[in-house]
C-alpha positions, 0 to 999 in steps of 0.5 A: 807439278805439285798441288795443294791436294798433293801436300802433306796433312800438316801442311794443309792444317797449317795453311788453314790455320794461317788462312783462317787467322788472316781471314779474321783480320780481313773479315770487314773486306770479305763477303757474306753468303747470299745463299746457302745449300743446306742439304739434305745429307746423302741426296745428291747435293755435291753435283749441284754444288760443283755445277754452281761454283762453276758459274762465274757469278758465284763465290764459294768459300776460300777453302772449303765446300762446307763451313759448318758454322751455323751447326758446329762452329757457331761459337766461333763467331761471325768474324771466324765465319766471314773469314772463310769468304773471299775478299769482295773486291777479288771475288768481282775481279775474278767473276770478269764482270764489272756491272753486277757483283757475284754471290757468295755461297757455302754448302753444309748438309747439316744445316737442314737438320740441326736443330738450332741452324735455321734459327741462327741463319735467319737471325744472322743472315736476313734475307738469305736464300737457301737450296734444299735437295731432297731424296727418297727418305728410305733410300737416303737413310740407307745410303747415309748408313753405308756411307758411315760404314765405309768411313768407319763411323758405324759398324752395325747392320742397317737393321740394327742402327735404325733400331738403335737410333732412339736409344743413341739419341736420347737427350742429344738435341736437348743438350744441344739446344741448352748448350751452343758449344755442345757437338752430338756425334749421334745426332749427326752421324746416327740419325738415319731415320729422323733425317728423312722426316723433311716436312718437320725441317722444311716447315721451320725453313719456311717460317723462319726464311720465308717461303719465297727465299727457299727453293726445294728440289728432288734428287730423282728428278736432278739426276734424270734431267739436270739441265732443267732443275739447274736453270730453275736453280739459277732463275731462283737465284737471279743468276744468268743461264750457265752451262757447266763445263764438267757436266753433272756427274755423280759424286760421293757414291755409296758402295753397292748394298741391298736393303733388307725387305724388313728395313724397307717396309719399316721405314716406308711405313714410317715415313708415309704420314711425313710424305703425305704432309710434305706433299701438301706443303710443297703442293706437288707429288713427290717423285719417289711416290710416283711410278719410275716411268714418270720420272723419264 
């Protein structure tokens, strides 16, 4: 049996183009997201995403996990965005539920860090809920770099990458703010250190979306005890309990590699004041600052 995954790339691209065009024409019949998974990048969100889309009352985008509308594709406009989601009546039928409608969602890991994304989300999707997963920022930065090297996006060592980061990103976020159509490769793929300064972004998310509409969970806890963490996410979304058939596997792991002691010490020192502020903001200790035995 030939599946969509077996099709040649040109066939997939043509299919996506046709689907987007059809989606624009039927945008008025389609759902808009009730909640977004906003990152962070390389924090283990894929496992949570796969568990969520198994829920009978969750309707993901038709073609993609990540639509990347509020960061990369915003100039395409709202009809383009809405065209990625299921027709409401079809999603209702697929859910097998007649009493309550399913919730539409998408997951784009760059939403957390893109300088304009949260403002656009608040303006275009008032009342939307956001899920944010965080991970030890030192390990997250190293994982992101290894992932980029594996994809051919970077060729320097991790130590060199964090040294070059300020130079690579000079003026990039200012240009993004000034020009909604400007796409910054450096901001998206060479911001290993800055992306771990979570508190700066979460303060904006809380202010723009409302603290009650943002659910924060930790990669370390989800990895250790996924069932209760998943249950808390469902409670936040107002969804009934569910056990994913595929379980909670690990997806998109980076190739194993050791971080140099110099890089680790440098990043731990850098993140200390940000993590101090994050603990105050969230009102709880961060898992990566606790002894490993406390996580078991």
